C-alpha positions as CSV (number, residue, x, y, z in Angstrom):
1,X,12.2,23.0,-15.6
2,X,8.8,22.1,-14.2
3,X,7.0,25.4,-14.6
4,X,3.4,26.3,-13.9
5,X,2.4,25.5,-17.5
6,X,3.7,21.9,-17.3
7,X,2.0,21.4,-13.9
8,X,-1.3,22.6,-15.3
9,X,-1.0,20.1,-18.2
10,X,-0.1,17.3,-15.9
11,X,-3.2,18.0,-13.8
12,X,-5.3,18.1,-16.9
13,X,-4.1,14.6,-17.8
14,X,-5.0,13.3,-14.3
15,X,-1.4,13.1,-13.0
16,X,-1.7,13.7,-9.2
17,X,2.0,13.9,-8.5
18,X,5.5,13.4,-9.9
19,X,8.7,12.0,-8.4
20,X,11.7,14.5,-8.5
21,X,15.3,13.3,-8.9
22,X,17.1,15.6,-6.6
23,X,20.5,14.1,-7.3
24,X,20.9,12.5,-3.9
25,X,20.7,9.0,-5.3
26,X,22.8,8.7,-8.5
27,X,22.5,5.2,-10.0
28,X,19.6,4.1,-7.7
29,X,16.4,3.1,-9.4
30,X,13.2,2.7,-7.3
31,X,11.5,-0.4,-8.6
32,X,7.8,-1.1,-8.2
33,X,6.7,-4.7,-7.5
34,X,4.5,-4.7,-10.6
35,X,4.8,-2.8,-13.9
36,X,3.0,0.5,-14.5
37,X,1.0,-1.0,-17.4
38,X,-0.4,-3.9,-15.2
39,X,-1.2,-1.5,-12.4
40,X,-3.0,1.0,-14.6
41,X,-5.0,-1.7,-16.4
42,X,-6.1,-3.2,-13.1
43,X,-7.2,0.2,-11.8
44,X,-9.1,0.8,-15.0
45,X,-11.1,-2.4,-14.7
46,X,-11.9,-1.8,-11.0
47,X,-13.1,1.7,-11.9
48,X,-15.3,0.4,-14.7
49,X,-16.9,-2.3,-12.5
50,X,-17.6,0.0,-9.6
51,X,-18.9,2.9,-11.7
52,X,-21.3,0.7,-13.6
53,X,-23.0,-0.4,-10.4
54,X,-23.0,-4.2,-10.6
55,X,-26.7,-4.8,-9.8
56,X,-27.7,-2.0,-12.1
57,X,-25.6,-3.2,-15.1
58,X,-26.8,-5.9,-17.6
59,X,-25.7,-9.3,-16.5
60,X,-23.6,-9.8,-19.6
61,X,-21.7,-6.6,-19.1
62,X,-21.1,-7.4,-15.4
63,X,-19.7,-10.8,-16.4
64,X,-17.4,-9.2,-18.9
65,X,-16.1,-6.8,-16.2
66,X,-15.5,-9.7,-13.8
67,X,-13.6,-11.6,-16.5
68,X,-11.4,-8.5,-17.3
69,X,-10.7,-8.1,-13.6
70,X,-9.8,-11.8,-13.4
71,X,-7.3,-11.3,-16.2
72,X,-5.8,-8.3,-14.4
73,X,-5.4,-10.3,-11.2
74,X,-3.7,-13.1,-13.2
75,X,-1.3,-10.7,-14.7
76,X,-0.5,-9.3,-11.3
77,X,0.2,-12.8,-10.0
78,X,2.4,-13.6,-13.0
79,X,4.6,-10.5,-12.3
80,X,4.8,-11.1,-8.6
81,X,5.8,-14.8,-9.1
82,X,8.5,-13.7,-11.5
83,X,9.9,-11.0,-9.2
84,X,9.7,-12.6,-5.7
85,X,12.8,-10.8,-4.4
86,X,11.4,-7.3,-4.9
87,X,10.5,-5.5,-1.7
88,X,7.5,-3.1,-1.5
89,X,9.4,0.3,-1.5
90,X,7.1,2.8,-3.0
91,X,5.0,5.2,-1.0
92,X,2.1,5.4,-3.5
93,X,0.8,8.8,-4.4
94,X,-2.8,9.0,-5.5
95,X,-5.3,11.7,-6.1
96,X,-8.2,11.7,-3.7
97,X,-10.6,11.1,-6.6
98,X,-8.8,7.9,-7.5
99,X,-8.3,6.6,-3.9
100,X,-10.8,3.7,-4.1
101,X,-9.4,2.3,-7.3
102,X,-5.8,2.7,-6.4
103,X,-6.5,1.3,-2.9
104,X,-8.2,-1.8,-4.3
105,X,-5.2,-2.6,-6.6
106,X,-2.7,-1.9,-3.8
107,X,-4.5,-4.1,-1.4
108,X,-4.6,-6.9,-4.1
109,X,-0.8,-6.6,-4.6
110,X,0.0,-6.5,-0.9
111,X,-2.3,-9.4,-0.2
112,X,-0.9,-11.5,-3.0
113,X,2.7,-10.9,-1.9
114,X,1.7,-12.1,1.6
115,X,0.0,-15.1,0.1
116,X,3.1,-16.0,-1.8
117,X,5.2,-15.8,1.4
118,X,2.7,-18.0,3.2
119,X,3.2,-20.6,0.4
120,X,-0.2,-20.4,-1.4
121,X,-0.5,-22.1,-4.7
122,X,-1.7,-20.5,-7.9
123,X,-5.4,-21.3,-7.5
124,X,-5.4,-20.0,-3.9
125,X,-3.6,-16.8,-5.0
126,X,-6.2,-16.2,-7.7
127,X,-9.1,-16.4,-5.3
128,X,-7.2,-14.3,-2.7
129,X,-6.5,-11.7,-5.4
130,X,-10.1,-11.5,-6.6
131,X,-11.3,-11.1,-3.0
132,X,-8.7,-8.4,-2.3
133,X,-9.3,-6.3,-5.5
134,X,-13.1,-6.4,-4.9
135,X,-13.0,-6.2,-1.1
136,X,-14.6,-2.7,-1.1
137,X,-17.2,-3.2,-3.8
138,X,-19.9,-2.7,-1.3
139,X,-19.0,1.0,-1.0
140,X,-21.0,1.6,-4.2
141,X,-24.0,1.5,-1.8
142,X,-22.6,4.1,0.6
143,X,-23.5,7.8,-0.2
144,X,-20.5,9.8,-1.4
145,X,-21.1,12.5,1.1
146,X,-20.4,10.0,3.9
147,X,-17.5,8.3,2.2
148,X,-15.8,11.6,1.5
149,X,-16.8,13.5,4.7
150,X,-13.8,15.6,5.8
151,X,-14.6,15.4,9.5
152,X,-15.5,12.6,12.0
153,X,-18.5,10.4,11.2
154,X,-21.5,10.4,13.5
155,X,-22.6,7.1,15.0
156,X,-25.4,6.8,12.4
157,X,-23.0,7.6,9.5
158,X,-20.5,4.9,10.7
159,X,-23.3,2.4,10.9
160,X,-24.0,3.2,7.2
161,X,-20.3,2.7,6.3
162,X,-20.2,-0.6,8.1
163,X,-22.9,-1.9,5.8
164,X,-20.5,-1.9,2.9
165,X,-19.2,-5.3,4.1
166,X,-22.7,-6.9,3.9
167,X,-23.5,-5.1,0.6
168,X,-20.2,-6.3,-0.9
169,X,-21.0,-9.9,0.1
170,X,-24.4,-9.7,-1.5
171,X,-23.1,-8.1,-4.7
172,X,-20.3,-10.6,-5.2
173,X,-22.7,-13.5,-4.5
174,X,-24.8,-12.3,-7.4
175,X,-21.8,-11.9,-9.8
176,X,-21.2,-15.0,-11.9
177,X,-17.7,-16.2,-11.9
178,X,-16.5,-14.6,-8.6
179,X,-17.0,-17.4,-6.2
180,X,-17.7,-17.8,-2.4
181,X,-14.2,-17.0,-1.0
182,X,-13.9,-13.5,-2.5
183,X,-17.4,-12.7,-1.2
184,X,-16.3,-13.8,2.3
185,X,-13.4,-11.3,2.0
186,X,-15.8,-8.5,1.2
187,X,-17.9,-9.5,4.2
188,X,-15.1,-10.1,6.7
189,X,-12.2,-7.8,5.9
190,X,-13.1,-5.6,8.9
191,X,-13.3,-8.4,11.4
192,X,-10.5,-8.4,13.9
193,X,-8.5,-11.3,15.5
194,X,-9.8,-10.3,19.0
195,X,-13.4,-10.2,18.0
196,X,-13.7,-6.4,18.1
197,X,-14.4,-6.0,14.3
198,X,-17.6,-5.9,12.2
199,X,-20.1,-6.9,11.0
200,X,-20.4,-10.1,13.0
201,X,-17.7,-9.8,15.7
202,X,-15.9,-12.9,14.5
203,X,-12.5,-13.8,16.1
204,X,-9.4,-15.8,15.2
205,X,-10.0,-18.8,13.0
206,X,-13.7,-17.9,12.6
207,X,-12.5,-15.4,10.0
208,X,-11.7,-16.6,6.5
209,X,-7.9,-16.8,6.0
210,X,-8.1,-14.6,2.9
211,X,-10.1,-12.0,4.8
212,X,-7.4,-12.0,7.6
213,X,-4.7,-11.3,4.9
214,X,-6.8,-8.6,3.2
215,X,-7.5,-6.9,6.6
216,X,-3.8,-6.3,7.2
217,X,-3.2,-5.1,3.6
218,X,-6.3,-2.8,3.8
219,X,-5.2,-1.1,7.0
220,X,-1.6,-0.6,5.9
221,X,-2.5,0.9,2.6
222,X,-5.2,3.1,4.1
223,X,-2.8,4.4,6.8
224,X,-0.1,5.4,4.2
225,X,-2.4,7.3,1.8
226,X,-3.8,10.8,2.1
227,X,-7.5,10.9,2.9
228,X,-10.0,13.8,3.0
229,X,-10.0,13.7,6.8
230,X,-6.3,13.2,7.5
231,X,-2.8,13.1,6.0
232,X,-1.0,9.9,5.3
233,X,1.2,8.4,8.0
234,X,4.9,7.9,7.2
235,X,5.5,4.3,6.1
236,X,7.7,3.5,9.1
237,X,5.0,4.5,11.5
238,X,2.4,2.4,9.8
239,X,4.9,-0.5,9.8
240,X,5.4,-0.2,13.5
241,X,1.7,0.0,14.2
242,X,1.1,-3.2,12.3
243,X,4.1,-4.9,14.0
244,X,2.5,-4.2,17.4
245,X,-0.9,-5.4,16.4
246,X,-0.1,-9.1,15.6
247,X,-1.9,-11.5,17.9
248,X,-4.3,-8.7,19.0
249,X,-6.0,-7.0,16.0
250,X,-4.6,-9.3,13.4
251,X,-3.3,-12.8,13.0
252,X,0.4,-12.7,14.1
253,X,1.5,-15.2,11.4
254,X,0.0,-13.1,8.7
255,X,1.4,-9.8,10.1
256,X,4.8,-11.3,10.1
257,X,4.5,-12.6,6.5
258,X,3.2,-9.2,5.4
259,X,5.9,-7.1,7.0
260,X,8.6,-9.5,5.7
261,X,8.0,-7.9,2.2
262,X,7.5,-4.2,3.1
263,X,10.4,-1.8,3.6
264,X,9.9,0.2,6.8
265,X,12.0,2.9,5.2
266,X,11.3,3.1,1.4
267,X,14.2,3.9,-1.0
268,X,14.8,7.7,-0.9
269,X,14.0,8.1,2.8
270,X,16.5,10.2,4.6
271,X,17.3,8.8,8.1
272,X,19.5,9.6,11.1
273,X,21.6,6.6,12.4
274,X,22.6,5.7,15.9
275,X,26.2,6.4,14.8
276,X,25.3,10.1,14.4
277,X,25.5,10.0,10.6
278,X,22.7,11.0,8.3
279,X,22.0,9.2,5.1
280,X,19.5,8.1,2.5
281,X,18.1,4.6,2.1
282,X,19.1,3.0,-1.2
283,X,18.0,-0.7,-0.7
284,X,16.2,-3.0,1.7
285,X,16.5,-6.8,1.5
286,X,13.3,-8.9,2.0
287,X,13.0,-10.0,5.6
288,X,15.3,-7.2,6.9
289,X,12.7,-4.4,6.7
290,X,14.2,-2.2,9.4
291,X,17.8,-2.8,8.4
292,X,18.3,-1.0,5.1
293,X,21.4,-0.1,3.1
294,X,22.1,3.6,3.7
295,X,24.3,5.9,1.6
296,X,25.9,8.4,4.1
297,X,25.3,12.1,3.3
298,X,26.7,13.6,6.5
299,X,29.1,12.2,9.1
300,X,28.6,12.3,12.8
301,X,30.1,15.8,13.0
302,X,27.6,17.1,10.4
303,X,30.2,17.4,7.6
304,X,28.9,16.5,4.1
305,X,30.2,13.1,2.8
306,X,30.8,12.8,-1.0
307,X,32.8,9.6,-1.3
308,X,29.6,7.4,-1.7
309,X,30.3,5.4,1.5
310,X,27.4,3.2,2.7
311,X,26.2,1.5,5.8
312,X,24.7,-2.0,5.5
313,X,22.7,-2.1,8.7
314,X,21.8,-5.8,8.3
315,X,25.5,-6.6,8.8
316,X,26.5,-3.9,11.3
317,X,25.8,-4.6,14.9
318,X,24.8,-1.7,17.0
319,X,24.0,0.7,14.1
320,X,20.3,1.3,13.7
321,X,17.9,3.9,12.3
322,X,16.9,6.2,15.1
323,X,14.6,8.6,13.2
324,X,13.4,9.8,9.8
325,X,14.6,13.2,8.9
326,X,11.7,15.6,8.7
327,X,10.9,17.8,5.7
328,X,12.2,21.1,7.1
329,X,15.5,19.6,8.2
330,X,15.8,17.8,4.8
331,X,15.5,21.1,2.9
332,X,18.4,22.5,4.9
333,X,20.5,19.4,4.2
334,X,19.9,19.6,0.5
335,X,21.0,23.2,0.4
336,X,24.3,22.2,2.1
337,X,24.9,19.4,-0.4
338,X,24.2,21.7,-3.4
339,X,26.6,24.4,-2.1
340,X,29.3,21.7,-1.7
341,X,28.7,20.5,-5.3
342,X,28.9,24.0,-6.7
343,X,32.3,24.7,-5.1
């Protein structure tokens, strides 16, 4: 049993959250696109580089940090290339204190998956990955009270935040072994396809291709994470927002490649179907992001289903997800299922 004592010990070890097996998905394993070891090591290296303040650290130490980050990026690439069929299913849970580091690694992973789908070679993937993992390095120059402000920013504060793109470019230009393309990513990842971004108001092909990819990954990961000033959006809502932004805010070809790999309804999401049934998502195939395989929990009449029947929406015409079951309703459904199992 997960009592208060265990929770205190988990918090003391820096664990922000845990996943609970509620018995609704026997035999289903939620698989991340990279291993925990690779993810944690990458986060550690990003943390060390950012906390040491690149311009304030000795040149030799900064070079070592860059080399360690390069190794972490190569390990991420190796794992992604060996597991190309894995769909991004996890709604990542991070503590607010670790947001920057977890975000940098998530953006790297999402960008690299997109680059693989676009047919990038190993050298291009490495430069893309370095730009993605270091895209926010300029935020070391932004005061924490502005970065972590719980309310809306003033106009002056937003102008300070916008400077992280220029600062990031300057920092990466000074770091030996990084290269020009990753520096361009730091500078341009807030530019927008229609010219409404910053810092230079570039549009379309004026924006570096790597920056166009990182821009999409950056927005998606930011939308689906808790921030000090707002709660995370559900994954399906962020998915829909990006789907509607292609050709306007972002390059349509890149948005399409990105969404090809991301499940709109992650494994474990409870959904209501157009058939009237309610079920839980157990799998999504790449390229069919909104057509998951769903294990039925309740039939159209509201009666619990215990025979393990499933709906494969990719192969069933006319059956779609109509909504995600909200938390309060989900609690009532779980009570019904537990009562049925105890009979």
